[in-house]
N, C-alpha and C positions, 0 to 999 in steps of 0.2 A: 396711735397710728393716724397719719394725715391722709385724708381722702381727697384726691384731685379729680374733679369732674372730667369725663372722657373728652368733652369739647376742648378743654385746655390742653390735654395731652396731644390731641390731634393737631391743634394749632401750633404747639411747640414743635411737634414733629415736622409739620409743613415748613415752618420758618427755618428750622435747622437744615432740612433737605434742600430748601431753595438756596441756601447760602453755599452749599457745596456741590450740588448737582451741576453738571456741565452746562446745559442750556440755561437753566434758571439763573444760575450764578452769573453767567455772561450777560444775559439781556436785562437782568434786574438792575444792573449798574448803568450809569449813563454811558452811552456808546453811540456809534454811528448808526446803529439799528433803530433806536427809538427811545421813548420815554415810558416808564412804567406808571400806571395809574391805579388807584385803589379800587376803582370799579371799572368794569368794561366800558369802553367807548365803542358803540356800534359803528359799523362801517358806513351806514347810510347817512346819518347826520354829519359824520366826519367828512365824507366825500362831498356832500352838499356844501359844507362850509368852505372846504378847500377849493372847490371848482367853481362855485357860484351857480351851479345848475340847480334849478328849483323844481325838483321832482320829489315826490313823497311815496312812501310805501316800501314794501320789502325790496331788497336789491334785485331779485330776479324779475321784478315788474318794470324796472327802469328802462330796459331795452325797448319794450313795446310802447311804453309811455312817451319816450323821447320824441318820436316822430309826430305824435299827435299834439305835443306841447311846443313844437317849433324848433326842436334841437336836431341838428344834423347828426347822422350816424355813419360810421364807416369802418373799414378794416385796416386802416393805417394809423399808427400812434401819432399823437400831437401833444406837445407840452400843454398841460392843464386839462386834457381830456380825461374822461372816466373810462377805465377798462371795466367792462361788465362781464362778470362770470355767470355762466348759466346755472340754473337750479339743477342739482343732481342729488343722488342719495347721500353723498358726503356733504354737499352744500345745500341744505334744505331751503335756505332763504336766498341763495345766490351769494354774490360778494361784489363789492365795488372797491376800486383802487384808483388813485389819481396819478396820472403820468407826470413825473417830475422832470425826467430828462430822457432824450433818445440817445442811446449810446452807439447803436449800430442798427442795421435794417431789421435785425431779429432780436435785439436786446434793448430794454428800457429799464429805468428805475422808477419805482412808484412810491407813494406815501399812502399808507392805509392803516386801519385799526381792526381790532377784534379778529385776528388771524392766528391760527394755530389750534392745537388741540389740548392745551393745558391751562391751568389757572394763571400761570405767569404770562404765557404768550397771549392769552386772550385779553390781558390788561395792558398790552403794549400798543403804543402808537408808533408805528414804524416810519421813520423819517425818510429812509432811502433803502429800498429793497430791490434787488435785481429780479427781472422777469424776462424770460426768453420765449420766443415763438418757436414751437416745435411742430406746427402744422405742416403737412406735406406741401401745401400750396402757398406757403409764406403769407397767409392771410389772417394770422392771429386768432384762429378758431380753436387752437389747443396751445396751452401755455404751461410753463413751470415757474414756480417762485423759488428764490434762493432760500435755503433752509439753514440758518446759522447753527442749529443744533448739530447737524451732520457736516457742515461746511461744504455743502453741495446743493444742487438743485433738487427739489422734492418731487412729489407726485404730479402727474399731468392733470390739468383742469380744462374743461370745455369752456370756451369764451364766446360770447355773442359778438363782441367787437368794441368799438370806442364810441362814446357819446361826446360830442364836441361842445364846448362852452360858447364858442362864437359862431 
């Protein structure tokens, strides 16, 4: 009898499921959504590299640090700005995304990484993901990100606003 260690069985199962599961199969292949990486790329160094904004520390600290480091902040999206999501129970470290394009007054596309709740989505660098403003005052304090798994916008997230590179 051949004994296969449990680790290998789990790995084979994961690889098999990722090939046929709806979300994992779709985003693991090259697409408009992004590129898959073997290890997670955290949102902070990714946003820093894409925006040129030189702030360090957890994502939720960036909003407060921005003004003391000479960066302007605001509630209107601009291309190249960082959308800063607040620290919440779901986002313990906050989150950062870089504005790629302004599509409408309440819709933008962003590039970001380490977003999602699974091992595949956490390893994605999303090249272009839609985000819409759902705040009652049209001030980008509450947003929803496009979820390719369900082909619709996902849960609402509290946002601080935008940190501008220039």
